[in-house]
N, C-alpha and C positions, 0 to 999 in steps of 0.2 A: 596405393599399397593395400588398403583394406579390401578393395574390390578384387584385386588380383589374388590375394590370399584365399578369399572365399571361393573364387573360381577354381583355383588349384585344388583346394580340399574337396569340393563337390565333384570335380572332374575325376579325381583319384577314387572317391567313394563310388561314383557311378561306373567307372571302369571295372572296379572290383565286382560290383553287382552284375555287370555284363559278363564277366568271366564265369560267375556262378550260374547265371542263366544259361550260358552256353553249355556248361557241364550238365545242368538239369535236363536240357532239351537237346543234348548232343545227337541222340538217335534220329531226331527230326532234321537236324542241320547237316549231318555228315553226308547223306546221299547227294545233296545238291552242292555243298561246299565242303569237301573232304578235309580232314585233318585240321592243321593249325589255321587254315584260311577261315573256317567257320568261327573259330574262337576269336580271331582277329576282327572279323566283321561285327560280332556282338560287342566286343570290348570298345571298338571305335564308335559304334552307334551310341552306346550308353555314355561313353566319355564325352561325345559331342553334346548329348543332352545335358550332361552335368556342367559342361563349359558354358553353354548358352543359358541354362537355368541359373548357374552360379552368378552371372552378372546381374540378372533380375533380382535374385534373392539378396545379393550384396547391397544393391542400391536401396532396396526396401529396408533391409536391416540397418544400413547406415543412417537412413532417415529416422528410423525408430530410436536408434542410439542417441542421435542429436536431440530429438524431442525429450527423451528421458534425461539426458544431461542438463538441458535447459530447465526442465521441471525440478530436478534435484537442486540446481543452483538457486532457483527462486524459492525453494522450500526453506523456511526458517529452521535453524539448527534444533530449536526446542521441539518443533513439530516432528522432525526426523527421529529424535530420541524418544519422544513420547509415543509416536506411531510405531516404532520398533517394539517398544515395551508392550503396547496394546496388542500387536500381532502375536507376540510370544504368549501373552496371557490367553488370547483366543485359541491358540493351538493347544495349550495345556488343557483348557476346558474341553476342547474337541477330543483330545486323547482320553480324558476321564469319561466323557459321555460315550465313547466308542468301545470301551473295555467290555461292557456286557454283551456286545454284539459281535465280538471277534470270532466266536465259534459258530455263529449263525450262518445259514446258507449264503446270505447276501452281506456278510459282515464287512468285507472289504469295500463294497460299494457304500455302505453306511459310514464307514470310516472316512472315505474320500469326501463324501458330501458334508460330513460334520466338520472336517478340517477346513474345507472351503468356506462354509457358512460362518463358523465361529471365528476363523481367522480374519475373514472380511469384516465381520461385525466389530471385532476387537480393534482392527486398524482404523475403521471409519469412526467409531465412537471416540477413540483416543485422539485422533486428529481434530475432530469437532470440538473437543473439550481440552485441547492441549494447553491453552493459556490459563484456564481455570486450574488444571492439574499443576502446572508450573507455579502458579500463585500459592496454591496450598502447600506444595513442597518447600516453597520459600517462606512459609509461615505468614502469608498475607502481604509480604513485601512485593514491591513492583518488579515485574520482569519486563524489560523494555525490548520491543521487537523491531523498532524502526518506523512504526506508523506515526503520522502526525494528525492530531485531532483538532479540527478548527471549531472555534466557538462563534457566536453571533458577532461579537465585536471585531474579530479579525476579518470577517467577511465584509462588514460594513466599512471598516477602515480601508480595505482594498490593497494595502501595500503587500499583502501576502501573495497577490497575483504576480507581482514582479519577482518575488523570491522564487516562485515556482517556474516562471517563464525563463529565468536565467539560470536555473539549475541549483539554486542555493537551498532549496527545500526538497530533499530527496525522499524516496520511499513512498509508500501508499499514503495518499491524502484522504483522510476520513472526515466526512461531515455526517454526524448522526441525524436521523430523520427528525428528532424532536428539535434540533437546531433550525432545520428548514421550516418546520411548523411555526417556530417563534418568529422567523423572518416574515412568513405569511401573515401572522397576527399583527406585526408591526406595520406591514404594508397596507393592511385593511383598517388601521387605526384612524380615528377622527382627528387625532392630534397631528397637525401638519409636520412637525419635526419628527415624530415617530414614524409617520407614513413615509417620509422622505428617506429615513434610515433603512426601513424595511425594503423599500424599492431598490435602494442602492445595494443592499446586501444580496438581494435576489439577482440583480444584474451582475454583480461580481461573481456569484456562484455560477451563472450561465457562462460567463467569460472564462472562469476556471475550468469548466467542463469542456469548453472548446479548445483550450490550449493543452490540457492534460487529461483527456478522457480516459486513457488507459491507466492513469495514476490515481484517478479520483474514484472514491467509493462512497455512495450514500448508504449508510448502514441502517437497516430497518429494525434492528433489534431494540426492544424496549427496555429501559432501565427505570427502576423505581426510585423516586426521590421527590423532595418537596418542590423543587424548582429546576430550571434548566441548569443552573450552576452546580447544584448538588448532583444531578444526573450526569453531567460531564465529568465530574471528579470520580463518581462511581464507575463510569464507563472506562476511564483510563486505568483505574485500579483493577478492574475485572478483566479487561481485554488487553491491557498494555497499550503504550503509545504516549507520545509527548503532547501536552496540551499547548496549542498555539493561540495566543490571545493578546489583546491590548488592555484588558481589564486588570488593573494592578491588584485590587483586592482578591479577585478570583485566583490569580496566579499565586498570591501569598498563601491563601488557604490550601490550594492544591499542592503547592510545594511542601507545606508543613505536614501533609498527609502522605508524602512519599511519591507524588506524581512528578515526573520530569516535565518542566515547563520551559517554553520558549517565549520570551517577551519581545514583541516587535519593537516597542518603544525603546527598550534597552539596547537592541541591535542598532537602531537608528542613532541612538545617543553615542554608541561606540564608533560608528562609521562617519557620521556627518560632521563636517567642520562647523565649529560654533560661529554664531553671528558676532561680529566684532562691534564694539561701541563706536558710534560715529557713522556706521554704515547706514545708507538711506534705502528705504523700501517703499514700494508703491502698494497701498493697502486700501481695501474697501472696509469701512467701519460699519458693522452690521447691528450692533446693539450697545447699550450703555454699560459701563463698568460698575464695580461696587463702590468705588470712591467717587467723590464729587468731581465733576468735569472729566471723568474717564470715559473712553469708548473702547470697544473690543472688536477686533477683526481676526481673520484666520488666514494663514498662508495656504497655498495649494495642498500641502501635505497634512493639513489639519492643525498645525501648531498655532496656539492661541497667542495673540499679540494685544497687549494692553497699551492704549494710547492716551497719554496725558493731554488734556485739551481737546479730546476727540468727541466729547458728548454732543457738541454743536455741529458735528459733521456726519451724523448717523445717516447711512444710505449713500454717502459720497465716497469717492476714491481719492485719497490724498497721499502726499509724500510725507513719510515719517522718518525720524532719525532714531536709531537704536541707542538707548541709554544703559541697558543692562539686560541680564538674562538669568533665569533660574532653570536648572535642568535636573531631572531625577528619573528613576525608572518608571514613574507614573506619567511622565510626559514633560513637556518643555513649555515655559512661558517667557515670551520676549517683551521687555518693557521699552516703550518708545515715547516720543513726543511729536506733535505735529510740527513739521518744518516751517519755520517762519518764511513768509513769502518775501521776495526781493523788494 
């Protein structure tokens, strides 16, 4: 319908142009094609050009409209509001600058150039600083735009990958560059545990990039702060976004400062069925526990399991029986005992 409408309008416009051309050059046309025949030839010729050109113009215009519609749909509402305000401010400044040149020989050209330059600058600067402007208008309170900011612990943990893979974590996924640098530092550490965590975090980051490349953004903007946690909180306050983490203390501090937080442990606690007393598990005991004769192992999802009578089985895989469990937003601990052999 859109293509047909554009074709009809351009055909009508070009037919009118053909009529006026025939009138302007009638004295040249009449000797060969007398009377209405000459007019008809010009009208048909220009109408045909309008019809053929209308299809080409309509297709290009339709594509441009779709691109514009997608761009506007992806543009956050606050960016649209602040961008419009910046454009108006730029045009007002252009008008003020142009007033002294209105009566000059090239006054209109100066006015057009100033409107273009200042309008563009007002729009570009306001879009670049829209989040800061919104934060100031809200008197420093958080303006949430839908981005998710990942910290080091969420990447090392790895469960965030499945949330993104299955569509439960929407919007732009942001990993600040200083978080990536911290993972590199851990991966180069002499401590085997830290090195393993850093390597796992980098592997999960690469996996996230492979499954959600268009959704992932490595932000290179620098934030001042004493440490990575302070810079993450400042980043979320300044640019907006929800902080995704498994670090209970970081989430508490960020939440108290007005940052929206997403606790992966709390999500798992809400969704996963609890382990029942009496259930048997197969577990590798990796280290000794705090109390005498205790061993400690971990489930595949990272849940810590305390095993009574497990100290003598460190490094072994044994069958254990669940005796109890504690669960909180900071994580879960399962208490078990070594199953007595038959």
